[in-house]
Rosetta silent file (secondary structure, phi, psi, omega in degrees, C-alpha in Angstrom):
SEQUENCE: MNELISIIIPVYNEEKAIGTVIDEIKEVMGENKYEYELIIVDDGSTDKTREIILSKGEKIIKHFRRKGSGAARKTGIKTAKGNIIVMLDGDGTYSPGDIPLMLQLFPQCDQVIGERTSEKGRFVLFRKPTKWLIKKLASYLTGVKIPDLNSGLRAFKKDLMVKYLWAFPDGFSCVSTMTVAFLCNGYTVEWIPTEYRSRIGKSKFHPIKDTYNYILTVIKIVMYFNPLKIFLPLSFLLMALGIVKTLYDFFFVVGKMQMSDIVIILSSLLIAVFGFLADLIVVQGKARDYNSAGENK
SCORE:     score description
SCORE:     0.000 S_00000001
   1 L     0.000  117.922 -175.234   39.306  -18.134   65.521 S_00000001
   2 L   -98.054  -11.957 -177.068   36.244  -19.473   67.338 S_00000001
   3 L   -76.818  161.426 -178.555   33.879  -16.527   66.992 S_00000001
   4 L   -67.535  133.123  176.499   31.083  -16.360   64.449 S_00000001
   5 E  -106.625  127.037  176.208   32.095  -15.047   61.020 S_00000001
   6 E   -99.496  124.849  179.066   29.435  -13.283   58.952 S_00000001
   7 E  -111.089  120.233 -176.043   29.922  -13.507   55.174 S_00000001
   8 E  -108.762  130.991  175.355   27.950  -10.999   53.123 S_00000001
   9 E  -126.783  110.268  172.528   27.313  -11.328   49.390 S_00000001
  10 E   -83.474  135.612 -177.922   25.356   -8.575   47.643 S_00000001
  11 E  -135.637  147.197  170.764   23.835   -9.804   44.370 S_00000001
  12 L  -148.513  111.673 -179.893   21.902   -8.429   41.444 S_00000001
  13 L    52.053   59.256  179.833   21.142  -10.702   38.482 S_00000001
  14 L  -116.930   41.331 -176.476   24.028  -13.122   39.151 S_00000001
  15 L   -62.018  -27.155 -177.785   22.327  -16.358   38.091 S_00000001
  16 L   -81.382  -18.378 -172.356   25.423  -17.517   36.203 S_00000001
  17 L  -117.508  -31.966 -166.218   27.838  -17.055   39.105 S_00000001
  18 H   -62.334  -34.462  178.849   26.158  -17.176   42.496 S_00000001
  19 H   -61.538  -43.919  178.571   25.865  -20.978   42.680 S_00000001
  20 H   -64.731  -42.698 -179.947   29.623  -21.386   42.156 S_00000001
  21 H   -61.293  -44.062  179.267   30.430  -18.649   44.690 S_00000001
  22 H   -61.779  -45.208 -179.922   28.251  -20.311   47.351 S_00000001
  23 H   -60.676  -42.679 -179.548   29.870  -23.719   46.728 S_00000001
  24 H   -64.447  -41.041  179.791   33.392  -22.237   47.003 S_00000001
  25 H   -64.376  -45.980  179.452   32.560  -20.485   50.287 S_00000001
  26 H   -59.438  -41.494 -179.140   31.076  -23.634   51.803 S_00000001
  27 H   -64.937  -47.267 -177.742   34.140  -25.635   50.791 S_00000001
  28 H   -66.373  -46.840 -177.266   36.657  -23.146   52.206 S_00000001
  29 H   -69.365  -32.962  177.562   34.823  -22.473   55.459 S_00000001
  30 H   -69.864  -42.550  179.407   34.153  -26.190   55.975 S_00000001
  31 H   -62.180  -34.698 -177.729   37.773  -27.182   55.414 S_00000001
  32 L   -95.414    3.081  173.984   38.949  -24.592   57.949 S_00000001
  33 L    55.430   42.524  174.924   36.167  -25.442   60.431 S_00000001
  34 L   -85.360  143.095  168.561   34.973  -21.861   60.864 S_00000001
  35 L   -85.308  123.025 -173.828   31.642  -21.123   62.476 S_00000001
  36 E  -148.977  161.178  170.239   29.956  -18.815   60.002 S_00000001
  37 E  -124.037  145.097  179.593   26.709  -17.458   58.629 S_00000001
  38 E  -109.869  118.942 -178.239   26.115  -16.647   54.985 S_00000001
  39 E  -112.607  110.832  179.823   24.086  -13.499   54.330 S_00000001
  40 E  -108.590  119.820 -178.803   23.005  -13.051   50.714 S_00000001
  41 E  -106.471  112.184 -179.851   21.290   -9.763   49.934 S_00000001
  42 E   -89.913  112.403 -175.580   19.365   -9.841   46.662 S_00000001
  43 E   -88.090   55.469  174.772   19.103   -6.278   45.377 S_00000001
  44 L    78.022   35.958 -178.984   15.954   -6.786   43.324 S_00000001
  45 L   -59.255  146.915  178.996   17.182   -9.427   40.854 S_00000001
  46 L  -115.058    2.198  179.268   14.926  -10.147   37.885 S_00000001
  47 L  -104.250 -148.213 -176.474   16.588  -13.367   36.692 S_00000001
  48 L   -96.571   18.312 -179.535   16.910  -16.783   38.395 S_00000001
  49 H   -54.507  -47.843 -177.477   19.364  -15.641   41.068 S_00000001
  50 H   -60.448  -46.157 -178.779   16.823  -16.172   43.862 S_00000001
  51 H   -61.836  -39.670 -179.172   15.886  -19.686   42.736 S_00000001
  52 H   -67.142  -41.153  178.898   19.549  -20.749   42.547 S_00000001
  53 H   -62.638  -45.109 -179.772   20.295  -19.433   46.046 S_00000001
  54 H   -64.578  -35.154  179.200   17.290  -21.253   47.494 S_00000001
  55 H   -66.284  -22.277  177.183   18.320  -24.463   45.705 S_00000001
  56 L   -86.434    0.670  178.940   21.630  -24.263   47.594 S_00000001
  57 L    79.984   18.523 -178.262   19.716  -24.202   50.881 S_00000001
  58 L  -103.489  150.273  176.985   20.621  -20.587   51.653 S_00000001
  59 L   -85.886  159.645 -177.585   18.379  -17.822   52.946 S_00000001
  60 E  -130.577  137.935  165.254   17.958  -14.509   51.173 S_00000001
  61 E  -101.149  120.442 -170.819   17.381  -10.971   52.305 S_00000001
  62 E  -111.100  130.442  165.632   15.515   -9.408   49.394 S_00000001
  63 E   -88.594  127.216 -176.657   15.194   -5.815   48.291 S_00000001
  64 L   -77.953  -12.448  169.195   11.932   -5.640   46.332 S_00000001
  65 L  -137.869  156.470 -177.470   13.382   -2.916   44.126 S_00000001
  66 L   -71.867  123.383 -178.975   16.963   -2.259   43.137 S_00000001
  67 L  -109.474  -19.270 -177.435   18.621    0.139   45.590 S_00000001
  68 L   119.121  153.692 -177.119   22.294   -0.287   44.650 S_00000001
  69 H   -64.310  -32.785  177.275   25.174   -2.513   45.718 S_00000001
  70 H   -65.372  -41.537  177.460   26.041   -0.143   48.568 S_00000001
  71 H   -62.523  -39.221  178.253   22.517   -0.361   49.937 S_00000001
  72 H   -64.963  -39.329  178.218   22.717   -4.162   49.761 S_00000001
  73 H   -64.803  -42.076  179.551   26.022   -4.129   51.670 S_00000001
  74 H   -64.017  -40.058  176.000   24.548   -1.893   54.358 S_00000001
  75 H   -60.039  -43.664  179.329   21.575   -4.229   54.745 S_00000001
  76 H   -63.453  -42.138 -179.659   23.947   -7.154   55.170 S_00000001
  77 H   -63.225  -43.646  179.673   26.071   -5.356   57.765 S_00000001
  78 H   -63.618  -31.603 -177.097   23.018   -4.434   59.833 S_00000001
  79 H   -82.426  -25.819 -172.406   21.808   -8.043   59.705 S_00000001
  80 L   -58.677  138.737  177.631   25.139   -9.715   60.547 S_00000001
  81 L   -94.692  -26.469 -179.530   25.398  -11.433   63.930 S_00000001
  82 L   -83.721  153.155  178.154   29.188  -11.845   63.946 S_00000001
  83 L   -86.093  -17.988  171.884   31.552   -9.009   64.794 S_00000001
  84 E  -101.071  118.818 -178.246   33.989  -10.087   62.063 S_00000001
  85 E  -112.570  132.820  172.681   32.369   -9.571   58.672 S_00000001
  86 E  -109.908  136.038 -178.577   33.726  -10.823   55.361 S_00000001
  87 E  -129.514  132.377  174.448   32.352   -9.274   52.202 S_00000001
  88 L  -148.072  159.848 -177.476   32.811  -10.397   48.612 S_00000001
  89 L   -77.404  159.751 -178.521   30.993   -9.975   45.317 S_00000001
  90 L   -98.134   19.521 -176.050   28.638  -12.548   43.895 S_00000001
  91 L  -105.063    5.821  176.648   30.066  -12.496   40.358 S_00000001
  92 L    83.246    7.090 -177.009   32.914  -14.968   40.846 S_00000001
  93 L   -77.639  -25.061 -177.514   35.724  -12.398   40.557 S_00000001
  94 E  -111.621  144.560 -179.211   37.142  -13.049   44.036 S_00000001
  95 L   -91.496  120.116  175.097   38.377  -16.339   45.442 S_00000001
  96 H   -61.060  -14.681  178.227   36.906  -17.363   48.824 S_00000001
  97 H   -61.865  -17.529  178.851   40.173  -19.260   49.304 S_00000001
  98 H   -83.741  -10.881 -175.309   41.707  -15.978   50.540 S_00000001
  99 H   -60.290  -46.544 -179.823   39.264  -15.677   53.453 S_00000001
 100 H   -57.500  -40.395  178.784   41.283  -17.768   55.977 S_00000001
 101 H   -63.506  -39.238  178.449   44.404  -15.645   55.386 S_00000001
 102 H   -64.696  -41.939 -177.329   42.383  -12.485   55.942 S_00000001
 103 H   -68.156  -25.079  178.656   40.893  -13.805   59.176 S_00000001
 104 L   -65.047  -20.704 -176.699   44.357  -14.609   60.543 S_00000001
 105 L   -86.127   -0.399  175.229   45.069  -10.864   60.704 S_00000001
 106 L   -99.483  149.344    7.351   42.339  -10.276   63.298 S_00000001
 107 L   -89.783    3.350 -177.434   42.025   -8.941   65.984 S_00000001
 108 L   -60.615  -38.182  179.856   45.243   -6.951   65.358 S_00000001
 109 L   -95.012  154.731  176.567   43.757   -5.393   62.211 S_00000001
 110 L   -98.862  -27.009  175.862   40.484   -3.513   61.979 S_00000001
 111 E  -151.340  137.607  177.022   40.007   -4.081   58.242 S_00000001
 112 E  -124.031  130.069 -174.173   41.755   -6.360   55.742 S_00000001
 113 E  -121.814  139.262  175.920   41.322   -5.733   52.015 S_00000001
 114 E   -77.745  117.931  178.085   42.129   -7.940   49.041 S_00000001
 115 E   -88.756  110.777 -175.610   44.626   -6.151   46.793 S_00000001
 116 E   -67.320  132.180 -176.760   43.857   -7.250   43.245 S_00000001
 117 L   -90.954   -2.571  178.600   46.919   -8.407   41.322 S_00000001
 118 L  -155.991  166.331  178.334   45.361   -7.854   37.892 S_00000001
 119 L  -114.050  112.930 -177.501   42.591   -5.950   36.140 S_00000001
 120 L  -116.157    6.903 -177.983   39.970   -8.173   34.515 S_00000001
 121 L   -77.985  178.075  176.106   37.031   -5.792   34.291 S_00000001
 122 L   -74.328  162.913  176.787   35.558   -4.150   31.228 S_00000001
 123 L    56.479   46.075 -174.438   37.024   -0.945   29.757 S_00000001
 124 H   -57.629  -42.858 -177.870   40.534   -1.859   30.957 S_00000001
 125 H   -64.337  -28.064  177.132   42.234    0.955   29.040 S_00000001
 126 H   -85.069  -41.645 -172.161   39.895    3.436   30.707 S_00000001
 127 H   -71.043  -38.602 -175.488   39.756    1.846   34.167 S_00000001
 128 H   -60.046  -56.296  179.405   43.493    1.430   34.781 S_00000001
 129 H   -65.591  -32.623  179.766   44.534    5.101   34.535 S_00000001
 130 H   -67.257  -44.886  178.678   41.316    6.232   36.218 S_00000001
 131 H   -64.163  -38.912  178.171   41.792    3.884   39.169 S_00000001
 132 H   -60.362  -44.611 -179.590   45.423    4.951   39.454 S_00000001
 133 H   -64.035  -44.058 -179.101   44.370    8.602   39.611 S_00000001
 134 H   -66.138  -39.388  177.455   41.642    7.960   42.195 S_00000001
 135 H   -62.788  -42.356  178.900   44.048    5.906   44.348 S_00000001
 136 H   -63.237  -41.642  178.026   46.620    8.700   44.238 S_00000001
 137 H   -62.311  -47.370 -179.174   43.957   11.231   45.225 S_00000001
 138 H   -64.937  -38.211  179.329   42.717    9.036   48.072 S_00000001
 139 H   -64.424  -41.753  177.547   46.284    8.340   49.247 S_00000001
 140 H   -64.331  -46.168 -175.153   47.047   12.070   49.358 S_00000001
 141 H   -69.292  -30.834 -179.818   43.824   12.935   51.155 S_00000001
 142 H   -94.342  -17.925 -177.355   44.181   10.161   53.759 S_00000001
 143 L    77.187   15.228 -178.931   47.980   10.344   54.132 S_00000001
 144 L  -130.178  135.394  175.605   48.252    6.565   53.598 S_00000001
 145 L   -69.511  121.668 -175.188   49.479    4.696   50.521 S_00000001
 146 L  -108.971  110.005  179.582   46.448    2.771   49.278 S_00000001
 147 L   -69.298  -37.475 -178.488   47.226   -0.269   47.087 S_00000001
 148 L  -147.009  114.474 -173.858   43.560   -0.989   46.266 S_00000001
 149 L   -83.001  -40.940 -168.584   40.799    1.470   47.133 S_00000001
 150 L  -123.193   35.618  175.566   37.618   -0.237   45.988 S_00000001
 151 L   -62.935  140.445  178.819   38.237   -3.974   46.179 S_00000001
 152 L   -85.119   -5.433  177.561   35.053   -5.958   46.734 S_00000001
 153 L  -104.043  116.806 -179.424   36.861   -8.508   48.921 S_00000001
 154 E  -160.067  156.516  174.586   37.376   -7.311   52.486 S_00000001
 155 E  -130.167  145.050 -176.005   36.964   -8.292   56.125 S_00000001
 156 E  -158.508  166.389  177.297   36.338   -5.867   58.978 S_00000001
 157 E   -84.739  124.400 -176.106   35.074   -5.424   62.518 S_00000001
 158 H   -62.515  -41.409 -174.633   31.356   -4.754   62.542 S_00000001
 159 H   -63.115  -23.920  175.756   31.359   -2.620   65.675 S_00000001
 160 H   -85.800  -41.800 -175.174   33.680   -0.138   63.954 S_00000001
 161 H   -66.463  -35.997 -175.689   32.048   -0.182   60.515 S_00000001
 162 H   -64.703  -21.038  179.788   28.510    0.473   61.769 S_00000001
 163 H   -66.865  -18.751 -174.466   29.643    3.856   63.114 S_00000001
 164 H  -116.982   10.167 -179.763   30.072    5.071   59.531 S_00000001
 165 H   -59.127  -30.965 -179.890   27.095    3.518   57.753 S_00000001
 166 H   -60.331  -25.617 -176.538   25.465    6.950   57.645 S_00000001
 167 H   -92.065   -7.052 -173.084   28.212    8.104   55.261 S_00000001
 168 L   -81.900  127.629  175.052   28.000    5.160   52.846 S_00000001
 169 L   -73.660  165.434 -178.116   26.414    5.799   49.435 S_00000001
 170 L   -84.305   -9.606 -175.269   24.025    3.259   47.948 S_00000001
 171 L   -97.591 -159.061 -175.969   26.075    2.683   44.787 S_00000001
 172 L   -61.644  -30.253 -174.584   29.386    1.091   43.783 S_00000001
 173 L   -73.334    3.159  177.032   31.466    3.674   45.658 S_00000001
 174 H   -56.994  -42.928 -176.562   30.353    2.220   49.001 S_00000001
 175 H   -67.701  -34.174  175.349   33.481    0.031   49.212 S_00000001
 176 H   -62.825  -39.315  178.618   35.749    3.033   48.603 S_00000001
 177 H   -61.667  -39.529  178.718   34.005    4.752   51.515 S_00000001
 178 H   -59.750  -41.247  179.463   34.759    1.788   53.778 S_00000001
 179 H   -66.799  -52.287 -174.673   38.457    2.147   53.027 S_00000001
 180 H   -66.077  -39.307 -178.889   38.660    5.925   53.397 S_00000001
 181 H   -60.988  -42.636 -179.999   36.504    6.073   56.543 S_00000001
 182 H   -68.289  -42.790 -178.156   38.791    3.661   58.422 S_00000001
 183 H   -66.531  -41.461 -179.177   41.991    5.373   57.261 S_00000001
 184 H   -66.241  -23.068 -177.660   40.752    8.874   58.110 S_00000001
 185 L  -105.560   14.269  169.696   39.868    7.743   61.610 S_00000001
 186 L    79.358   16.605  178.677   43.160    6.047   62.398 S_00000001
 187 L   -82.793  158.894 -177.038   42.118    2.397   62.269 S_00000001
 188 L   -83.539  116.783  179.350   44.508   -0.360   61.196 S_00000001
 189 E  -121.163  130.791  178.560   43.952   -1.367   57.582 S_00000001
 190 E  -126.364  156.308  178.217   46.039   -4.005   55.814 S_00000001
 191 E  -120.220  143.195  172.212   46.046   -5.405   52.277 S_00000001
 192 E  -123.839  143.883  178.299   46.772   -8.940   51.079 S_00000001
 193 E   -64.108  138.881  177.798   47.379   -9.898   47.421 S_00000001
 194 E  -142.026  143.627  176.881   44.382  -11.605   45.853 S_00000001
 195 L   -71.072  136.430  176.146   43.679  -13.022   42.424 S_00000001
 196 E  -112.500  110.170 -173.399   41.076  -11.077   40.480 S_00000001
 197 L   -91.475  161.381  175.100   39.259  -13.393   38.116 S_00000001
 198 L   -64.401  133.652 -177.985   37.157  -12.572   35.070 S_00000001
 199 L   -67.679  153.619  174.603   33.593  -12.010   36.170 S_00000001
 200 L   -97.730  124.798 -178.822   30.873  -14.477   35.268 S_00000001
 201 L    94.486 -169.813 -173.244   27.967  -12.770   33.529 S_00000001
 202 L   -91.520  134.963  178.763   27.437   -9.145   32.549 S_00000001
 203 L   -72.815  145.124  176.118   29.090   -6.255   34.409 S_00000001
 204 L  -102.349    5.315 -176.904   26.891   -3.549   35.966 S_00000001
 205 L   -73.953  129.096  176.257   29.739   -1.024   36.101 S_00000001
 206 L  -104.900  113.835 -168.725   29.064    2.252   34.272 S_00000001
 207 H   -59.774  -40.559 -176.167   32.455    3.774   33.344 S_00000001
 208 H   -81.712  -55.030 -175.644   31.512    7.472   33.385 S_00000001
 209 H   -62.398  -46.550 -176.175   28.857    7.661   36.097 S_00000001
 210 H   -72.082  -33.852  175.660   30.541    5.270   38.537 S_00000001
 211 H   -64.785  -44.029  176.549   33.996    6.820   38.076 S_00000001
 212 H   -58.247  -44.078 -179.823   32.539   10.255   38.797 S_00000001
 213 H   -65.559  -36.183  177.033   30.847    8.862   41.901 S_00000001
 214 H   -60.100  -49.494 -178.297   34.118    7.267   43.090 S_00000001
 215 H   -62.956  -45.924 -179.384   35.971   10.585   42.894 S_00000001
 216 H   -62.302  -39.123 -178.970   33.129   12.511   44.511 S_00000001
 217 H   -65.160  -43.942  178.886   32.840    9.942   47.294 S_00000001
 218 H   -57.942  -46.741 -179.242   36.542   10.111   48.185 S_00000001
 219 H   -64.695  -43.127 -179.174   36.373   13.901   48.464 S_00000001
 220 H   -62.742  -43.877 -177.104   33.116   13.826   50.459 S_00000001
 221 H   -66.804  -40.518  176.803   34.373   11.257   52.963 S_00000001
 222 H   -64.529  -36.384  175.956   37.609   13.162   53.558 S_00000001
 223 H   -61.792  -36.906  178.832   35.486   16.298   54.037 S_00000001
 224 H   -64.725  -39.775 -168.428   33.505   14.428   56.688 S_00000001
 225 H  -111.704  -23.985 -179.586   36.566   13.317   58.645 S_00000001
 226 L  -149.547   67.442 -171.743   39.532   15.549   57.703 S_00000001
 227 L   -63.138  -24.976 -179.622   38.247   18.693   55.968 S_00000001
 228 H   -62.449  -25.398  177.822   41.550   20.592   56.236 S_00000001
 229 H   -63.775  -23.966  178.379   42.982   18.225   53.601 S_00000001
 230 H   -95.664  -49.287 -171.579   40.559   19.852   51.158 S_00000001
 231 H   -70.713  -43.708 -174.647   40.253   23.432   52.388 S_00000001
 232 H   -65.677  -47.039  177.000   43.884   24.296   53.136 S_00000001
 233 H   -58.913  -39.463  178.341   45.411   23.343   49.757 S_00000001
 234 H   -64.596  -40.531  178.540   42.618   25.249   48.012 S_00000001
 235 H   -63.863  -46.409 -179.911   43.212   28.240   50.293 S_00000001
 236 H   -62.665  -39.126 -179.834   46.981   28.212   49.684 S_00000001
 237 H   -63.089  -46.010  179.005   46.431   27.916   45.921 S_00000001
 238 H   -66.473  -39.241  178.587   44.124   30.928   45.848 S_00000001
 239 H   -61.281  -45.776  179.040   46.440   32.907   48.136 S_00000001
 240 H   -62.007  -41.393  178.163   49.406   32.220   45.835 S_00000001
 241 H   -62.786  -42.179  179.741   47.320   33.190   42.816 S_00000001
 242 H   -64.400  -40.550  179.412   46.239   36.397   44.552 S_00000001
 243 H   -66.897  -44.698  179.348   49.803   37.359   45.482 S_00000001
 244 H   -62.260  -43.934 -179.742   51.136   36.685   41.985 S_00000001
 245 H   -66.020  -38.815  178.549   48.308   38.665   40.395 S_00000001
 246 H   -61.775  -46.294  179.428   48.802   41.538   42.862 S_00000001
 247 H   -63.299  -41.081  179.035   52.518   41.774   42.063 S_00000001
 248 H   -62.566  -47.370  179.749   51.827   41.615   38.348 S_00000001
 249 H   -62.538  -39.159 -176.126   49.191   44.352   38.564 S_00000001
 250 H   -68.996  -43.924 -173.164   51.424   46.526   40.768 S_00000001
 251 H   -92.305  -24.849 -171.947   54.590   46.319   38.681 S_00000001
 252 H  -122.346  -12.418 -174.147   53.292   45.805   35.135 S_00000001
 253 H  -115.108  -78.103 -172.847   49.698   47.041   34.845 S_00000001
 254 L  -116.922   -1.984  178.679   48.319   49.888   36.968 S_00000001
 255 L    75.712   15.027  177.696   50.927   50.326   39.707 S_00000001
 256 L  -157.982  167.691  177.395   48.540   49.404   42.501 S_00000001
 257 L   -73.600  136.184  179.115   46.454   46.565   43.907 S_00000001
 258 L   -98.426  164.323 -179.607   43.151   46.048   42.090 S_00000001
 259 H   -59.291  -36.673  179.617   39.782   45.042   43.533 S_00000001
 260 H   -63.692  -34.567  177.751   40.048   41.601   41.922 S_00000001
 261 H   -63.453  -44.390 -179.964   43.325   40.989   43.786 S_00000001
 262 H   -62.594  -41.824 -179.435   41.642   41.811   47.095 S_00000001
 263 H   -62.143  -43.742 -178.781   38.710   39.493   46.292 S_00000001
 264 H   -64.637  -45.124 -178.468   41.016   36.553   45.502 S_00000001
 265 H   -66.667  -42.893  177.982   43.107   37.013   48.662 S_00000001
 266 H   -64.692  -36.812  177.652   40.051   37.457   50.900 S_00000001
 267 H   -61.882  -40.886  179.481   38.450   34.383   49.320 S_00000001
 268 H   -63.980  -39.046  178.502   41.526   32.323   50.181 S_00000001
 269 H   -68.021  -39.998  178.379   41.338   33.502   53.799 S_00000001
 270 H   -64.006  -40.701  178.272   37.608   32.737   54.014 S_00000001
 271 H   -62.345  -40.600  177.518   38.185   29.211   52.645 S_00000001
 272 H   -63.272  -41.732  178.886   40.857   28.650   55.310 S_00000001
 273 H   -62.939  -44.522  177.766   38.455   29.877   58.023 S_00000001
 274 H   -60.169  -39.373  178.880   35.715   27.560   56.752 S_00000001
 275 H   -62.405  -44.485  179.791   38.222   24.705   56.813 S_00000001
 276 H   -67.959  -36.054  176.015   39.198   25.324   60.424 S_00000001
 277 H   -65.204  -43.306  178.234   35.532   25.628   61.451 S_00000001
 278 H   -62.643  -40.996  178.904   34.733   22.360   59.678 S_00000001
 279 H   -63.952  -38.549  177.915   37.726   20.707   61.362 S_00000001
 280 H   -62.794  -40.735  178.031   36.535   21.966   64.758 S_00000001
 281 H   -63.021  -42.584  179.472   33.113   20.414   64.154 S_00000001
 282 H   -63.040  -44.884 -179.221   34.725   17.096   63.207 S_00000001
 283 H   -62.825  -41.752  178.668   36.961   17.130   66.311 S_00000001
 284 H   -63.471  -39.171  177.623   33.989   17.892   68.557 S_00000001
 285 H   -63.823  -42.337  178.320   32.060   15.012   66.991 S_00000001
 286 H   -64.966  -37.101  178.797   34.952   12.623   67.591 S_00000001
 287 H   -64.893  -40.360  177.552   35.226   13.834   71.185 S_00000001
 288 H   -63.424  -43.277  178.643   31.526   13.137   71.759 S_00000001
 289 H   -62.363  -41.444 -179.530   31.896    9.660   70.296 S_00000001
 290 H   -63.737  -44.780 -179.339   34.940    9.004   72.484 S_00000001
 291 H   -66.900  -38.088  178.737   33.177   10.177   75.633 S_00000001
 292 H   -65.563  -39.228  178.486   30.053    8.180   74.798 S_00000001
 293 H   -64.286  -37.945  178.944   32.151    5.049   74.253 S_00000001
 294 H   -67.213  -37.622 -179.401   33.798    5.607   77.654 S_00000001
 295 H   -70.029  -29.041 -176.956   30.458    6.016   79.408 S_00000001
 296 H   -82.623   -9.425  179.921   29.100    2.830   77.835 S_00000001
 297 L   -76.093    0.000    0.000   31.986    0.687   79.108 S_00000001
């Protein structure tokens, strides 16, 4: 691969790890003779992260206040000059040695994600079942089996990713959005096994708040791109509830349909109508994007 590769590292207070991560990237990219740029986005660090990066001879894009890891990733994507972007965390959890294998899958793939083979984060007993549940939810909503939803190691085509930056949150759930957005829009996403190492330094992950945001983000992104996956099951559930309640009321209670039965059934129909209207809006938006892309060729 002769084209420029942009490598983005978002960092916040990673003074203990960032020097090692930079050295590993330089070694791997040098051995494989890739032309690359290293984009380090400092999300308002208050420790010696900046000084260590500068001592390695690397430039920094600095947020003067902390905006979130998602905001740092978006800044890096907008700045990148290469159309193939590699993204990894600055805490030492991912091995840059996997980057060449990921790059081999382009241009056939649109996004390649590192599938973590172990869980080394904090709150393991909480994170494992929670991540499993979120993956199952995302897999159902996208119609694709997702081995790893929110891995911080991934490579993707910039020209495709920038189309969805508007939907990316500023927090940790940004990476989940990258996965779901590509799957919902029919792009080719592949996973490769990757070692997940113990992080260097203190984790910024908040188990309750960030888990809630992950779940909310998956639902929101599917609503943006495939709203019927949300509206229709809810409509069918309410319709079934309304029918069962109507039969119960008719045969065992008052011998007729009650007002509450009518409200439940009408609500289910209204939810279905809203779903189809939302789907129509999404389809029209995709058609406009398709036509605009054709006109620009």
